[in-house]
C-alpha positions as semicolon CSV with decimal commas, in nm:
position;residue;x (nm);y (nm);z (nm)
1;X;2,156;-3,426;-1,011
2;X;2,241;-3,683;-0,699
3;X;2,243;-3,534;-0,377
4;X;2,438;-3,754;-0,230
5;X;2,701;-3,996;-0,429
6;X;2,951;-4,253;-0,299
7;X;3,210;-4,377;-0,486
8;X;3,425;-4,697;-0,404
9;X;3,410;-4,587;-0,006
10;X;3,615;-4,828;0,221
11;X;3,593;-4,734;0,548
12;X;3,991;-4,948;0,752
13;X;4,046;-4,937;1,072
14;X;4,389;-5,088;1,034
15;X;4,379;-5,448;0,880
16;X;3,985;-5,413;1,001
17;X;3,776;-5,359;0,716
18;X;3,422;-5,217;0,835
19;X;3,286;-5,054;0,475
20;X;3,438;-5,241;0,172
21;X;3,419;-5,090;-0,179
22;X;3,062;-4,906;-0,135
23;X;2,929;-4,734;-0,392
24;X;2,538;-4,587;-0,432
25;X;2,384;-4,269;-0,554
26;X;2,086;-4,066;-0,364
27;X;1,850;-3,827;-0,580
28;X;1,727;-3,507;-0,466
29;X;1,384;-3,572;-0,214
30;X;1,457;-3,934;-0,187
31;X;1,395;-4,112;0,154
32;X;1,718;-4,378;0,134
33;X;1,740;-4,631;0,409
34;X;2,064;-4,835;0,472
35;X;1,938;-5,145;0,619
36;X;2,133;-5,452;0,782
37;X;2,208;-5,673;1,073
38;X;2,443;-5,539;1,336
39;X;2,765;-5,462;1,254
40;X;2,715;-5,469;0,860
41;X;2,911;-5,070;0,772
42;X;2,550;-4,856;0,814
43;X;2,589;-4,665;1,072
44;X;2,994;-4,612;0,969
45;X;2,832;-4,572;0,613
46;X;2,614;-4,244;0,749
47;X;2,890;-4,100;0,984
48;X;3,116;-4,087;0,591
49;X;2,860;-3,912;0,427
50;X;2,800;-3,699;0,736
51;X;3,212;-3,635;0,782
52;X;3,197;-3,743;1,169
53;X;3,436;-4,041;0,993
54;X;3,705;-4,005;0,754
55;X;3,714;-4,231;0,439
56;X;4,011;-4,462;0,372
57;X;3,947;-4,475;0,021
58;X;3,694;-4,350;-0,216
59;X;3,556;-4,061;-0,328
60;X;3,233;-3,889;-0,192
61;X;2,992;-3,634;-0,367
62;X;2,716;-3,424;-0,224
63;X;2,538;-3,168;-0,504
64;X;2,836;-3,193;-0,754
65;X;3,065;-3,134;-0,505
66;X;3,360;-3,363;-0,405
67;X;3,308;-3,359;0,020
68;X;3,516;-3,677;0,085
69;X;3,731;-3,516;0,306
70;X;3,556;-3,163;0,384
71;X;3,448;-3,091;0,731
72;X;3,091;-3,172;0,867
73;X;3,007;-2,780;0,914
74;X;3,041;-2,728;0,516
75;X;2,828;-3,006;0,405
76;X;2,487;-2,897;0,452
77;X;2,361;-3,136;0,678
78;X;2,189;-3,229;0,942
79;X;2,183;-3,503;1,089
80;X;1,889;-3,669;1,446
81;X;2,069;-3,950;1,637
82;X;1,946;-4,234;1,803
83;X;1,996;-4,070;2,181
84;X;1,824;-3,774;2,085
85;X;2,129;-3,560;2,190
86;X;1,917;-3,260;2,390
87;X;2,084;-3,034;2,626
88;X;1,852;-3,137;2,945
89;X;1,954;-2,728;3,139
90;X;1,787;-2,631;2,780
91;X;1,459;-2,590;2,695
92;X;1,287;-2,680;2,383
93;X;1,317;-2,371;2,222
94;X;1,728;-2,324;2,330
95;X;1,786;-2,686;2,213
96;X;1,554;-2,614;1,897
97;X;1,720;-2,289;1,829
98;X;2,050;-2,400;1,939
99;X;2,218;-2,432;1,635
100;X;2,127;-2,105;1,476
101;X;2,282;-1,919;1,789
102;X;2,591;-2,101;1,708
103;X;2,603;-1,973;1,390
104;X;2,499;-1,613;1,438
105;X;2,140;-1,628;1,237
106;X;2,000;-1,276;1,295
107;X;1,722;-1,323;1,626
108;X;1,428;-1,189;1,390
109;X;1,498;-1,498;1,145
110;X;1,508;-1,762;1,438
111;X;1,219;-1,685;1,582
112;X;0,999;-1,702;1,233
113;X;1,185;-2,010;1,173
114;X;1,131;-2,154;1,532
115;X;0,753;-2,030;1,530
116;X;0,738;-2,241;1,186
117;X;0,902;-2,558;1,270
118;X;0,792;-2,574;1,597
119;X;0,410;-2,624;1,438
120;X;0,535;-2,842;1,200
121;X;0,626;-3,052;1,465
122;X;0,375;-3,050;1,711
123;X;0,574;-2,863;2,024
124;X;0,461;-2,539;1,944
125;X;0,256;-2,546;2,307
126;X;0,606;-2,710;2,459
127;X;0,853;-2,463;2,398
128;X;0,895;-2,339;2,750
129;X;0,916;-2,729;2,880
130;X;1,316;-2,912;2,966
131;X;1,393;-3,206;2,820
132;X;1,332;-3,382;3,168
133;X;0,950;-3,298;3,123
134;X;0,857;-3,465;2,775
135;X;0,812;-3,818;2,678
136;X;1,060;-4,009;2,455
137;X;0,761;-3,944;2,130
138;X;0,827;-3,528;2,240
139;X;1,180;-3,588;2,278
140;X;1,274;-3,677;1,927
141;X;1,047;-3,429;1,793
142;X;1,284;-3,172;1,966
143;X;1,585;-3,319;1,780
144;X;1,374;-3,377;1,477
145;X;1,284;-2,937;1,481
146;X;1,634;-2,930;1,522
147;X;1,777;-3,102;1,250
148;X;1,479;-2,927;1,059
149;X;1,512;-2,546;1,131
150;X;1,853;-2,521;1,007
151;X;1,747;-2,591;0,681
152;X;1,968;-2,820;0,484
153;X;1,865;-3,017;0,234
154;X;2,048;-3,291;0,391
155;X;1,925;-3,486;0,676
156;X;2,083;-3,798;0,815
157;X;1,876;-3,983;1,051
158;X;2,113;-4,285;1,301
159;X;1,836;-4,522;1,445
160;X;1,642;-4,239;1,573
161;X;1,306;-4,459;1,699
162;X;1,494;-4,702;1,842
163;X;1,417;-4,580;2,209
164;X;1,063;-4,564;2,135
165;X;0,792;-4,816;2,226
166;X;0,650;-5,017;1,935
167;X;0,346;-4,801;1,907
168;X;0,469;-4,449;1,898
169;X;0,776;-4,596;1,667
170;X;0,440;-4,706;1,426
171;X;0,325;-4,296;1,438
172;X;0,648;-4,170;1,474
173;X;0,769;-4,344;1,157
174;X;0,420;-4,197;0,998
175;X;0,509;-3,811;1,075
176;X;0,917;-3,835;0,986
177;X;0,792;-4,033;0,652
178;X;0,500;-3,729;0,598
179;X;0,723;-3,475;0,691
180;X;1,024;-3,540;0,449
181;X;0,799;-3,551;0,159
182;X;0,660;-3,207;0,280
183;X;0,963;-3,021;0,327
184;X;1,080;-3,263;0,019
185;X;1,408;-3,332;0,250
186;X;1,688;-3,578;0,122
187;X;1,680;-3,803;0,415
188;X;1,960;-4,126;0,492
189;X;1,791;-4,329;0,748
190;X;1,975;-4,617;0,936
191;X;1,805;-4,894;1,133
192;X;1,797;-5,269;1,126
193;X;1,425;-5,243;1,174
194;X;1,315;-5,421;0,829
195;X;0,915;-5,296;0,909
196;X;1,109;-4,971;0,901
197;X;1,274;-5,021;0,579
198;X;0,958;-5,127;0,403
199;X;0,695;-4,827;0,534
200;X;0,942;-4,539;0,494
201;X;1,193;-4,588;0,219
202;X;1,165;-4,487;-0,119
203;X;1,525;-4,689;-0,184
204;X;1,646;-4,928;0,055
205;X;2,010;-5,058;0,073
206;X;2,095;-5,364;0,202
207;X;2,416;-5,418;0,359
208;X;2,621;-5,690;0,474
209;X;2,963;-5,729;0,656
210;X;3,057;-5,370;0,508
211;X;2,919;-5,468;0,134
212;X;2,584;-5,415;-0,069
213;X;2,397;-5,727;-0,103
214;X;2,115;-5,585;-0,284
215;X;1,972;-5,167;-0,328
216;X;1,614;-5,106;-0,483
217;X;1,243;-4,977;-0,401
218;X;1,093;-5,116;-0,070
219;X;0,917;-5,357;-0,321
220;X;1,168;-5,525;-0,539
221;X;1,388;-5,691;-0,223
222;X;1,097;-5,866;-0,117
223;X;0,928;-5,964;-0,427
224;X;1,297;-6,033;-0,602
225;X;1,550;-6,085;-0,334
226;X;1,883;-6,090;-0,539
227;X;2,074;-6,359;-0,253
228;X;1,905;-6,607;0,021
229;X;2,045;-6,282;0,289
230;X;1,838;-6,085;0,110
231;X;1,552;-6,316;0,121
232;X;1,577;-6,402;0,452
233;X;1,624;-6,074;0,586
234;X;1,344;-5,881;0,410
235;X;0,987;-6,010;0,540
236;X;0,822;-6,126;0,863
237;X;0,836;-6,387;0,924
238;X;1,153;-6,426;0,777
239;X;1,131;-6,665;0,396
240;X;1,163;-7,018;0,414
241;X;1,502;-7,149;0,304
242;X;1,481;-7,535;0,222
243;X;1,798;-7,731;0,083
244;X;1,739;-7,981;-0,168
245;X;1,807;-8,278;-0,368
246;X;1,837;-8,362;-0,719
247;X;1,650;-8,667;-0,898
248;X;1,626;-8,818;-1,213
249;X;1,254;-8,688;-1,196
250;X;1,343;-8,283;-1,065
251;X;1,487;-8,133;-0,749
252;X;1,304;-8,257;-0,456
253;X;1,308;-8,049;-0,101
254;X;1,543;-8,293;0,140
255;X;1,362;-8,493;0,372
256;X;1,004;-8,458;0,123
257;X;0,934;-8,758;-0,062
258;X;0,857;-8,802;-0,460
259;X;0,726;-8,447;-0,553
260;X;0,988;-8,274;-0,746
261;X;0,966;-7,913;-0,660
262;X;1,251;-7,752;-0,926
263;X;1,290;-7,884;-1,296
264;X;1,636;-8,077;-1,336
265;X;1,942;-7,825;-1,202
266;X;2,300;-7,817;-1,291
267;X;2,398;-7,759;-0,912
268;X;2,292;-7,798;-0,553
269;X;1,998;-7,528;-0,549
270;X;1,823;-7,366;-0,222
271;X;1,435;-7,351;-0,259
272;X;1,280;-7,048;-0,152
273;X;0,901;-6,958;-0,049
274;X;0,728;-6,720;0,173
275;X;0,517;-6,822;0,465
276;X;0,209;-6,637;0,306
277;X;0,230;-6,831;-0,007
278;X;0,209;-7,166;0,123
279;X;-0,171;-7,290;0,153
280;X;-0,264;-7,607;0,379
281;X;-0,423;-7,966;0,168
282;X;-0,551;-8,236;0,281
283;X;-0,473;-8,402;-0,009
284;X;-0,215;-8,232;-0,227
285;X;0,110;-8,105;-0,244
286;X;0,450;-8,190;0,021
287;X;0,363;-8,443;0,281
288;X;0,441;-8,190;0,580
289;X;0,341;-8,210;0,962
290;X;0,200;-7,928;1,166
291;X;0,426;-7,871;1,464
292;X;0,262;-7,559;1,694
293;X;0,105;-7,269;1,609
294;X;0,097;-6,909;1,725
295;X;-0,280;-6,720;1,666
296;X;-0,191;-6,350;1,616
297;X;-0,558;-6,241;1,610
298;X;-0,623;-6,208;1,196
299;X;-0,413;-6,443;1,103
300;X;-0,209;-6,777;1,298
301;X;0,178;-6,878;1,232
302;X;0,234;-7,215;1,197
303;X;0,544;-7,387;1,219
304;X;0,535;-7,739;1,020
305;X;0,845;-7,934;0,912
306;X;0,920;-8,100;0,551
307;X;1,118;-8,419;0,704
308;X;1,407;-8,267;0,904
309;X;1,352;-7,871;0,777
310;X;1,105;-7,626;0,964
311;X;0,864;-7,437;0,746
312;X;0,675;-7,165;0,818
313;X;0,321;-7,126;0,730
314;X;0,138;-6,830;0,798
315;X;-0,245;-6,859;0,726
316;X;-0,570;-6,671;0,801
317;X;-0,789;-6,735;1,121
318;X;-0,766;-6,935;1,392
319;X;-0,568;-7,264;1,360
320;X;-0,523;-7,461;1,623
321;X;-0,209;-7,732;1,700
322;X;-0,245;-7,932;2,031
323;X;-0,075;-8,179;1,851
324;X;0,178;-8,301;1,553
325;X;-0,045;-8,337;1,293
326;X;0,018;-8,439;0,900
327;X;-0,081;-8,232;0,595
328;X;0,039;-8,159;0,308
329;X;0,156;-7,810;0,199
330;X;0,065;-7,570;-0,142
331;X;0,179;-7,337;-0,332
332;X;0,183;-7,188;-0,708
333;X;0,518;-7,213;-0,929
334;X;0,488;-6,835;-0,962
335;X;0,596;-6,758;-0,585
336;X;0,863;-6,959;-0,578
337;X;1,222;-6,862;-0,559
338;X;1,540;-6,992;-0,658
339;X;1,924;-6,929;-0,516
340;X;2,193;-7,133;-0,611
341;X;2,325;-7,325;-0,301
342;X;2,698;-7,242;-0,274
343;X;2,651;-6,886;-0,381
344;X;2,390;-6,754;-0,245
345;X;2,321;-6,583;-0,562
346;X;1,910;-6,589;-0,692
347;X;1,864;-6,795;-1,013
348;X;1,570;-6,754;-1,233
349;X;1,699;-7,004;-1,487
350;X;1,571;-7,297;-1,276
351;X;1,194;-7,338;-1,335
352;X;0,971;-7,379;-1,066
353;X;0,690;-7,649;-1,101
354;X;0,330;-7,628;-0,970
355;X;0,248;-7,814;-0,667
């Protein structure tokens, strides 16, 4: 049984549409990611799942129950907010227990749950402190503990790590994922950070302008993006998407001379290749110019140019580009992605040529 199921969910504010006919399922015990740029509808979708925003159209199911118009308190969910939402005048213990006290849970059960949860999230020695005495990561653990202690089967998280620094975000990603697997919770997690989505999610739901662009396991979105938007959004650095022109010999990259990269296509196509799949060469491949280099230690991100089109190359080691350098770029046909230039949709019927 699906823990959560959205069927043709729409959210309107007058003539404005925030979420447009969205449908997806989240199975029990799944870590699902709502991913997308700002304004795409991911937080609004989460708020409708929580019952904090009304649904304009469609139905929402949880555990086989229709909860479309059910109040939040009856949905058996917990929520972790971006801002932690801790009471500054209460101790860590009082913040964690707040929901149980409101529901008049017996004191003996409160204590047993608190001991277990505090141990799980590593807060056992901090229960007497106020939030102002905690680091950002510790405050986030308090917010997690407050959600976990309710023992609800579904936990909703709205960009919970965005206020933390990069190193702490990385640590908390690992902790949250391990916690979800240990407790077998169903999690719906909102983020605009595709690194979080790729590292944490069992399932990624990529939203764009209130609609689902693509959904599936992270590796599928990365290896086989359904649209040019998905290809550009997933991956760091992003996929190179290049304009092409048709010729008698095949499809060539616009601005490149002589070498076709795709077999003949009936429509204009966008050529996609990820930076890590491009190799530098002196004597074979597409003519290009190296413009600059960004050295990152184990690798270098090289900015190149084919004609007037910019291309990123992810190369191992330290590559120096003190001045523009003429070169050639190579790749395997199996690493090429082809998208219809008009619709943006993936087109696997057009054959890529070996370069």
